[in-house]
C-alpha positions in Angstrom: 90.1 -195.0 -54.7 92.0 -197.1 -57.2 90.0 -199.9 -58.8 92.8 -202.2 -59.8 96.4 -202.0 -60.9 95.5 -202.3 -64.5 92.4 -200.3 -64.6 92.0 -196.8 -63.1 95.5 -196.4 -61.7 95.9 -194.0 -64.6 99.6 -193.3 -64.5 102.3 -195.9 -64.8 105.8 -195.6 -63.3 106.9 -193.1 -66.0 104.5 -190.5 -64.8 103.6 -191.3 -61.2 100.6 -192.9 -59.6 97.2 -191.3 -59.9 95.1 -189.9 -57.1 91.6 -191.1 -57.2 89.0 -188.7 -56.0 85.7 -190.4 -56.7 85.2 -190.2 -60.5 88.1 -187.9 -61.2 91.4 -189.7 -61.7 94.1 -187.1 -61.6 97.1 -187.7 -63.8 100.7 -186.5 -63.7 101.4 -184.9 -60.3 103.9 -182.3 -61.2 104.1 -181.8 -65.0 105.7 -178.6 -66.0 103.7 -175.9 -67.7 106.4 -174.3 -69.8 108.8 -177.3 -70.1 111.9 -175.1 -69.8 114.5 -177.7 -69.7 113.0 -179.9 -72.4 113.5 -183.1 -70.2 113.6 -184.4 -66.7 116.3 -186.5 -65.0 115.3 -189.9 -63.7 115.9 -188.7 -60.1 113.4 -185.9 -60.6 110.8 -188.3 -62.0 111.3 -190.8 -59.1 111.0 -187.9 -56.6 107.7 -186.9 -58.1 106.4 -190.5 -58.1 107.3 -190.9 -54.5 105.5 -187.8 -53.5 102.4 -189.0 -55.3 102.6 -192.5 -53.6 103.2 -191.0 -50.1 100.2 -188.7 -50.6 98.0 -191.5 -51.7 99.0 -194.0 -49.0 98.4 -191.5 -46.1 94.6 -191.5 -46.4 92.3 -192.4 -49.3 89.4 -190.2 -48.0 88.6 -187.1 -50.1 88.7 -184.8 -47.1 92.1 -185.9 -46.0 93.4 -185.8 -49.6 91.9 -182.3 -50.0 93.6 -181.0 -46.8 97.0 -182.4 -47.9 96.7 -181.0 -51.4 95.8 -177.6 -50.0 98.9 -177.7 -47.8 101.0 -178.6 -50.8 99.5 -175.7 -52.8 100.4 -173.3 -50.0 103.9 -174.8 -49.9 104.2 -174.2 -53.7 103.3 -170.5 -53.3 105.9 -170.2 -50.6 108.5 -171.8 -52.9 107.6 -169.3 -55.6 108.6 -166.5 -53.3 112.0 -168.1 -53.0 112.7 -168.0 -56.7 115.9 -166.0 -57.2 115.9 -162.5 -58.7 118.2 -163.5 -61.5 115.8 -166.4 -62.5 112.8 -164.0 -62.6 114.7 -161.4 -64.6 116.8 -163.4 -67.0 115.7 -167.0 -67.3 111.9 -167.3 -67.4 109.4 -165.7 -69.8 107.7 -162.5 -68.5 105.5 -162.0 -71.6 103.4 -164.2 -73.9 103.3 -164.1 -77.7 101.1 -161.0 -77.7 103.3 -159.0 -75.4 101.0 -159.5 -72.4 102.6 -159.9 -68.9 102.8 -163.4 -67.4 102.6 -163.9 -63.6 105.0 -166.2 -61.8 101.9 -168.3 -60.9 101.5 -169.3 -64.6 104.3 -171.8 -64.0 104.8 -174.9 -61.9 107.5 -175.0 -59.3 109.3 -177.6 -61.3 109.9 -175.0 -64.1 112.0 -173.0 -61.8 114.0 -176.0 -60.5 114.8 -177.3 -64.0 115.8 -174.0 -65.7 119.6 -173.4 -65.8 121.6 -170.6 -67.5 124.3 -172.9 -68.8 121.7 -175.2 -70.4 118.9 -172.8 -71.4 120.7 -169.4 -71.7 118.8 -166.2 -71.4 115.1 -166.4 -72.2 114.0 -164.4 -75.3 110.8 -163.3 -73.5 112.4 -162.4 -70.2 112.3 -159.0 -68.7 116.0 -158.5 -69.5 115.7 -159.6 -73.1 112.7 -157.4 -73.8 114.3 -154.4 -72.2 117.5 -155.0 -74.1 115.6 -155.4 -77.4 113.7 -152.2 -76.9 116.9 -150.3 -75.9 119.0 -151.5 -78.7 116.2 -151.1 -81.3 115.7 -147.4 -80.4 119.5 -146.8 -80.3 119.9 -148.4 -83.7 117.1 -146.4 -85.2 118.7 -143.2 -83.8 122.1 -144.4 -85.2 120.9 -145.1 -88.8 119.2 -141.6 -88.7 122.4 -139.8 -87.5 124.9 -141.9 -89.5 124.2 -140.5 -93.0 123.8 -136.9 -91.6 127.2 -137.1 -89.8 129.0 -138.6 -92.9 127.6 -135.8 -95.2 127.7 -132.7 -93.1 130.2 -133.3 -90.2 133.4 -132.6 -92.2 132.2 -129.1 -93.1 130.4 -128.1 -89.9 132.2 -130.1 -87.2 129.1 -130.6 -85.0 130.0 -134.1 -83.9 133.1 -136.3 -83.3 132.3 -138.9 -85.9 135.1 -141.3 -84.8 133.9 -141.3 -81.2 130.3 -141.8 -82.4 131.3 -144.8 -84.5 133.3 -146.4 -81.8 130.5 -145.9 -79.2 128.2 -147.8 -81.5 130.8 -150.5 -82.0 130.7 -151.1 -78.3 126.9 -151.2 -78.3 127.0 -153.7 -81.2 129.5 -155.8 -79.2 127.2 -155.9 -76.2 124.3 -156.9 -78.5 126.4 -159.7 -79.9 127.0 -161.1 -76.4 123.3 -161.0 -75.6 122.4 -162.6 -79.0 124.9 -165.5 -78.4 123.5 -166.1 -74.9 119.8 -166.0 -76.0 118.6 -169.1 -77.8 115.6 -168.1 -80.1 113.3 -170.6 -81.8 112.3 -170.5 -85.5 108.6 -169.5 -85.5 106.2 -168.8 -88.2 103.9 -166.9 -85.8 104.3 -165.4 -82.3 100.9 -166.6 -81.3 101.9 -170.0 -79.9 101.6 -171.4 -76.4 104.5 -171.5 -74.0 104.8 -175.2 -74.5 105.2 -174.9 -78.3 107.6 -172.0 -77.9 109.8 -174.0 -75.5 109.8 -177.1 -77.5 111.1 -175.2 -80.5 113.7 -173.2 -78.5 117.2 -174.8 -78.8 119.4 -175.3 -75.8 122.3 -172.9 -75.4 124.9 -175.3 -76.8 123.1 -175.9 -80.0 122.2 -172.2 -80.4 125.9 -171.2 -80.1 126.8 -173.7 -82.8 124.1 -172.2 -85.0 125.3 -168.7 -84.3 128.9 -169.6 -85.2 127.7 -171.0 -88.5 125.2 -168.3 -89.5 126.0 -165.0 -87.8 129.6 -164.9 -86.7 131.1 -163.2 -89.7 128.3 -160.7 -90.1 128.4 -159.7 -86.4 132.1 -159.4 -86.4 131.9 -157.0 -89.3 129.6 -154.7 -87.3 132.0 -154.5 -84.3 135.5 -154.2 -85.8 137.2 -151.0 -85.0 138.7 -150.2 -88.4 138.7 -151.5 -92.0 142.2 -151.7 -93.5 143.0 -152.2 -97.1 146.4 -153.6 -97.9 148.8 -151.6 -100.0 148.8 -154.3 -102.7 145.1 -154.1 -103.2 145.1 -150.4 -103.3 147.9 -150.3 -105.8 146.2 -152.8 -108.1 142.7 -151.2 -107.9 143.6 -147.5 -107.7 143.3 -147.1 -111.5 140.0 -148.9 -111.6 138.2 -147.7 -108.5 138.5 -144.0 -107.5 138.6 -144.5 -103.7 139.4 -140.9 -103.1 136.1 -140.0 -104.8 133.9 -142.2 -102.6 135.9 -141.7 -99.4 137.7 -138.4 -99.7 141.3 -138.1 -98.3 141.4 -136.9 -94.8 138.2 -138.5 -93.8 139.9 -141.8 -92.8 137.8 -145.0 -92.8 135.1 -143.6 -90.5 132.3 -143.5 -93.1 133.1 -147.1 -94.1 133.1 -148.1 -90.4 129.7 -146.4 -89.9 128.2 -148.1 -93.0 129.5 -151.5 -91.9 127.8 -151.0 -88.5 124.5 -150.5 -90.4 124.7 -154.2 -91.4 123.3 -154.8 -87.9 119.9 -154.0 -89.4 119.3 -157.7 -90.0 118.4 -158.1 -86.3 116.0 -155.2 -86.2 112.9 -156.8 -87.7 113.0 -159.7 -85.3 113.4 -157.4 -82.3 110.5 -155.2 -83.4 108.3 -158.3 -83.9 109.1 -160.0 -80.6 109.6 -157.1 -78.1 106.6 -156.9 -75.9 106.8 -153.1 -75.7 106.5 -152.7 -79.4 103.8 -155.4 -79.5 101.6 -153.7 -77.0 102.2 -150.3 -78.6 101.2 -151.7 -82.0 98.1 -153.4 -80.6 97.0 -150.1 -78.9 97.5 -148.1 -82.1 95.7 -150.6 -84.3 92.8 -150.8 -81.8 92.5 -147.1 -81.6 92.6 -146.7 -85.4 90.3 -149.6 -86.2 92.6 -151.0 -88.9 96.3 -152.1 -89.1 97.6 -148.5 -88.9 101.1 -149.6 -87.8 101.7 -151.1 -91.3 101.2 -147.7 -92.8 103.2 -145.9 -90.1 106.2 -148.2 -90.9 106.1 -147.3 -94.5 105.7 -143.6 -93.7 108.8 -143.8 -91.5 110.6 -145.6 -94.4 109.7 -142.8 -96.8 110.9 -140.1 -94.4 114.1 -142.0 -93.8 114.5 -142.4 -97.6 114.1 -138.7 -98.1 116.6 -138.0 -95.2 119.1 -140.4 -96.8 118.6 -138.8 -100.2 119.1 -135.3 -98.8 122.4 -136.3 -97.1 123.6 -138.0 -100.4 122.8 -134.8 -102.4 125.0 -132.8 -100.1 127.7 -135.5 -99.8 128.2 -136.0 -103.5 127.8 -132.3 -104.1 130.7 -131.7 -101.7 132.8 -134.3 -103.5 132.3 -132.5 -106.8 133.0 -129.1 -105.2 129.3 -128.0 -105.4 129.7 -127.5 -109.1 126.8 -125.4 -110.4 125.0 -125.1 -107.1 125.4 -121.3 -107.0 123.3 -121.0 -110.2 120.5 -123.2 -108.7 120.8 -121.7 -105.2 122.6 -118.4 -105.0 122.7 -118.4 -101.1 124.6 -121.7 -101.0 128.0 -120.2 -100.2 126.8 -118.5 -97.0 124.2 -121.1 -95.9 124.2 -122.7 -92.4 123.9 -126.3 -91.6 120.1 -126.1 -91.0 119.6 -124.2 -94.3 121.7 -126.7 -96.2 119.7 -129.7 -94.8 116.3 -128.1 -95.3 117.2 -127.2 -98.9 118.6 -130.7 -99.7 115.6 -132.3 -98.0 113.2 -130.2 -100.1 115.1 -131.3 -103.3 114.8 -134.9 -102.1 111.0 -134.5 -101.8 110.9 -133.1 -105.3 112.7 -136.1 -106.6 110.0 -138.4 -105.5 108.1 -137.6 -108.7 109.3 -135.0 -111.2 113.0 -134.2 -110.9 113.4 -131.1 -108.8 117.2 -130.9 -108.2 119.2 -130.6 -111.4 122.5 -132.5 -110.9 125.5 -131.0 -112.6 128.2 -133.7 -112.7 128.0 -137.3 -113.9 128.4 -138.7 -110.4 125.5 -136.5 -109.1 123.4 -137.5 -112.1 124.0 -141.3 -111.5 123.1 -140.9 -107.8 120.0 -138.8 -108.5 118.8 -141.4 -111.1 119.2 -144.2 -108.6 117.2 -142.3 -106.0 114.4 -141.4 -108.4 113.9 -145.0 -109.4 113.9 -146.1 -105.7 111.6 -143.3 -104.8 109.0 -144.5 -107.4 109.2 -148.0 -106.1 108.8 -146.9 -102.4 106.0 -144.6 -103.2 104.2 -147.3 -105.1 104.6 -149.6 -102.1 103.2 -146.9 -99.9 100.1 -146.6 -102.1 99.6 -150.3 -102.2 99.8 -150.5 -98.4 97.1 -147.9 -98.1 94.8 -149.6 -100.5 95.2 -152.9 -98.7 95.2 -151.6 -95.1 91.9 -153.2 -94.3 92.8 -156.5 -95.9 95.4 -158.7 -94.2 98.2 -160.0 -96.3 97.5 -163.7 -95.4 94.0 -165.1 -96.0 93.7 -166.9 -92.6 94.5 -163.6 -90.9 91.9 -161.8 -93.0 89.3 -164.4 -92.1 90.3 -164.1 -88.4 89.8 -160.3 -88.6 86.5 -160.8 -90.3 85.4 -163.2 -87.5 86.3 -160.6 -84.9 84.4 -158.0 -86.7 81.3 -160.3 -86.8 81.8 -161.0 -83.1 81.9 -157.2 -82.3 78.7 -156.7 -84.3 77.1 -159.6 -82.5 78.1 -158.2 -79.1 76.6 -154.8 -79.9 73.4 -156.4 -81.3 73.0 -158.5 -78.1 74.1 -155.6 -75.9 76.4 -157.9 -73.9 78.3 -156.5 -70.9 82.0 -155.7 -71.3 83.1 -158.7 -69.2 81.3 -161.1 -71.5 82.7 -159.3 -74.5 86.3 -159.7 -73.2 85.7 -163.4 -72.6 84.5 -163.9 -76.2 87.5 -162.1 -77.6 89.9 -164.1 -75.4 88.2 -167.3 -76.5 88.8 -166.5 -80.2 92.4 -165.5 -79.4 93.0 -168.8 -77.6 91.3 -170.9 -80.3 92.6 -169.3 -83.5 95.7 -167.4 -82.3 95.3 -164.8 -85.1 94.7 -167.4 -87.8 91.2 -168.6 -88.7 91.0 -172.1 -90.3 87.9 -174.2 -91.2 89.7 -177.2 -89.7 86.9 -179.6 -90.3 86.6 -178.6 -94.0 90.4 -179.0 -94.4 90.4 -182.4 -92.8 87.4 -183.5 -94.8 89.4 -182.9 -98.0 92.2 -185.2 -96.8 92.3 -189.0 -97.0 92.0 -191.2 -94.0 95.7 -191.8 -93.8 96.6 -188.1 -93.6 93.8 -187.4 -91.1 95.1 -190.3 -88.8 98.7 -189.0 -89.1 97.7 -185.5 -88.1 95.6 -186.8 -85.2 98.4 -189.1 -83.9 100.9 -186.2 -84.2 98.8 -184.0 -82.0 97.7 -186.5 -79.4 100.2 -189.4 -79.1 102.0 -188.0 -76.1 98.6 -187.6 -74.3 97.0 -190.9 -75.1 100.2 -192.9 -74.3 99.9 -191.8 -70.6 96.6 -193.8 -70.1 97.4 -197.5 -69.3 93.9 -198.9 -70.2 94.1 -197.2 -73.6 97.2 -199.2 -74.5 96.8 -202.3 -76.6 99.8 -204.7 -76.8 98.5 -207.8 -78.6 101.1 -207.7 -81.3 98.6 -208.9 -83.8 99.2 -206.0 -86.2 96.2 -204.0 -85.0 97.8 -202.2 -82.0 98.7 -199.1 -84.1 95.2 -199.2 -85.7 93.5 -199.1 -82.3 95.8 -196.2 -81.2 95.0 -194.4 -84.5 91.2 -194.8 -84.0 91.4 -193.5 -80.5 93.5 -190.5 -81.6 91.1 -189.7 -84.4 88.1 -189.6 -82.0 89.7 -186.8 -79.9 88.2 -183.4 -80.3 90.0 -180.2 -79.4 88.2 -177.9 -76.9 89.4 -174.5 -75.9 88.7 -172.8 -72.5 89.6 -169.4 -71.2 90.5 -168.6 -67.6 87.5 -169.1 -65.3 85.6 -171.5 -67.5 84.2 -174.7 -65.9 85.1 -177.7 -67.9 83.1 -180.1 -65.8 80.9 -179.4 -62.7 80.4 -181.5 -59.6 77.2 -183.5 -59.7 76.6 -183.5 -63.5 76.5 -186.7 -65.5 80.0 -187.8 -66.6 80.2 -188.7 -70.3 83.6 -187.5 -71.4 87.3 -187.9 -70.6 89.7 -184.9 -71.0 93.4 -184.6 -71.8 95.2 -181.3 -71.0 97.3 -180.3 -74.0 98.3 -176.9 -72.6 97.2 -174.7 -69.7 96.4 -175.2 -66.0 93.2 -176.6 -64.6 92.1 -176.6 -61.0 90.2 -179.5 -59.3 87.5 -178.2 -56.9 85.3 -180.0 -54.5 82.7 -177.4 -53.5 84.7 -174.2 -53.2 87.9 -175.9 -52.1 91.0 -176.2 -54.3 92.1 -179.8 -54.3 94.8 -179.9 -56.9 96.1 -178.2 -60.0 96.6 -180.1 -63.3 99.1 -179.1 -66.0 100.1 -180.1 -69.5 99.8 -183.9 -70.1 97.4 -184.5 -67.3 94.0 -186.2 -67.8 90.8 -186.6 -65.9 87.4 -188.2 -66.2 88.6 -191.6 -67.4 86.0 -193.4 -65.3 83.3 -191.8 -67.5 84.5 -194.1 -70.4 83.9 -197.2 -68.3 80.7 -196.5 -66.4 78.1 -193.8 -66.3 78.6 -191.9 -63.1 78.3 -188.4 -61.6 81.1 -186.0 -61.4 82.5 -185.9 -57.9 84.6 -182.8 -58.5 84.6 -179.6 -60.7 87.4 -178.8 -63.1 88.0 -175.1 -63.8 90.4 -173.6 -66.2 92.9 -171.5 -64.2 94.6 -170.2 -67.3 93.7 -170.3 -71.0 93.7 -174.0 -71.8 93.4 -176.4 -74.7 92.0 -179.9 -74.0 91.2 -182.9 -76.0 87.9 -184.7 -75.3 87.0 -188.3 -75.8 83.3 -189.1 -75.4 81.7 -192.3 -74.1 80.0 -192.9 -77.4 83.1 -192.4 -79.5 85.1 -194.6 -77.2 82.7 -197.5 -77.4 82.4 -197.1 -81.1 86.1 -197.9 -81.3 85.7 -200.8 -78.8 83.1 -202.4 -81.1 85.9 -203.0 -83.6 88.3 -204.6 -81.0 86.6 -207.4 -79.0 89.6 -207.9 -76.8 89.6 -204.3 -75.6 85.9 -204.3 -75.1 86.2 -207.4 -72.9 88.9 -205.7 -70.9 86.9 -202.5 -70.4 83.8 -204.5 -69.5 85.8 -206.4 -66.8 87.0 -203.1 -65.4 83.4 -201.9 -65.2 82.2 -205.0 -63.4 85.1 -204.7 -61.0 84.2 -201.1 -60.2 80.6 -202.0 -59.7 81.5 -204.7 -57.2 83.8 -202.3 -55.3 81.0 -199.7 -55.3 78.5 -202.2 -53.8 81.0 -202.9 -51.0 
């Protein structure tokens, strides 16, 4: 039931008409949950508005509305089944910021209709992108391990076609470049953000390609070129100053330089490891089993072993360049040693170079290289010790506080002997609310001045409050922005996990809610009436009159909502006589309609 055109018809033409179900005024009919395309065309908005109007004009009774909404929900599920395979694999996110799988029912049907490859490109969290990131990361790690080994030992032992190996990885780098160009990625300070925040920051394909051309083109081209060539003029001018034959011996061609150039692709590896869902879940499993951030230590252990491997290969490589001068005196069996014996011996010398010098270099070149590795080894080992000492303490203070809160929560759960399901709900609540960062928000805001607090409040809630017609003030007396700021500052963030009841049918209505992110279901009894998404609102009649809830609202996914209480709303109205008179008129009008 709509009270009047200016009162409880909550949506204006820009968002569609509301559907009144007793006290619950349901806002935007088909808002998107992930906002894939960043905008909607006017035709799409008009189509949504017309569906809402037709649905409302058919029958205003709750039972008829419920039946129609149930039919529409079924139709949506049927539409989900019609989503193309390419869209599911390439264009929509399959995992959240923690690497957990997302179901197709996390999204509204409009999401699938608005996403297009030529506008949005491949999605960084799609099945394809995650599979590719995992495949390329593992291939690259294998490459950087094999590369120095092949450069050092292959010329003497001929166990691998180095040129073919280099060209194969050139092809893999070229494929990764194509994927990188077609996959717009947002700049994020943390992976623990909602889908809405992620999509808002993700650029469209056109802007991403322009950014890639400016920032990554040259670096990516260097890693996929087939061969480096040095002009005869440059070689002639620099032959006396730079001994090229010493660094790259004659007969070896440019293959070592080509392999080293391909290692520049390393700049993409940290981002892949941080965002790939497979690595995220593996890291979470290991850390949970260990009880502390064990993956940080494992990363440094891997770096130490790789450093030793690289040092061992360099010992042999530069020894071969100098003709193994003096090696026989240090290792008499060197002349008849096999590949495995050479590598194990050089690796042992590399381990000895971590502290006291174990391998005695004979030539000036070997001494310079050995000195460089000894200094680097000391730095790396010091880093390793520092990581062990700070393993239980997070690098960032907010993350450390978050971990402490989770530890306190675990102790509380054990003390109260709560069941595993309740424990999982509590952990999920903390994850939804703090997203890995614990802040005393009220204390931070208390330290700020009124202007900064108002600015932050408006930034977070403007797009939500602007959707409510009776919260708009257009008197043009210089106080319109003040009223909007006061309303925004009264909104309080509330977090709900899947299954939580936000309101229950029959309880006293004292609050209005705005859905910032997530999906909420409207229930009358046990019947699903409608699903609400980002930007929707409900309970606005509670701000005008004290009534009972005529429907229950349940969080269908993890959700963040802003709440405006009756008391806070009327505190603001006491400062604005014109708005108070307007709300009082709406209350009297509703009372008259109720009496009829």
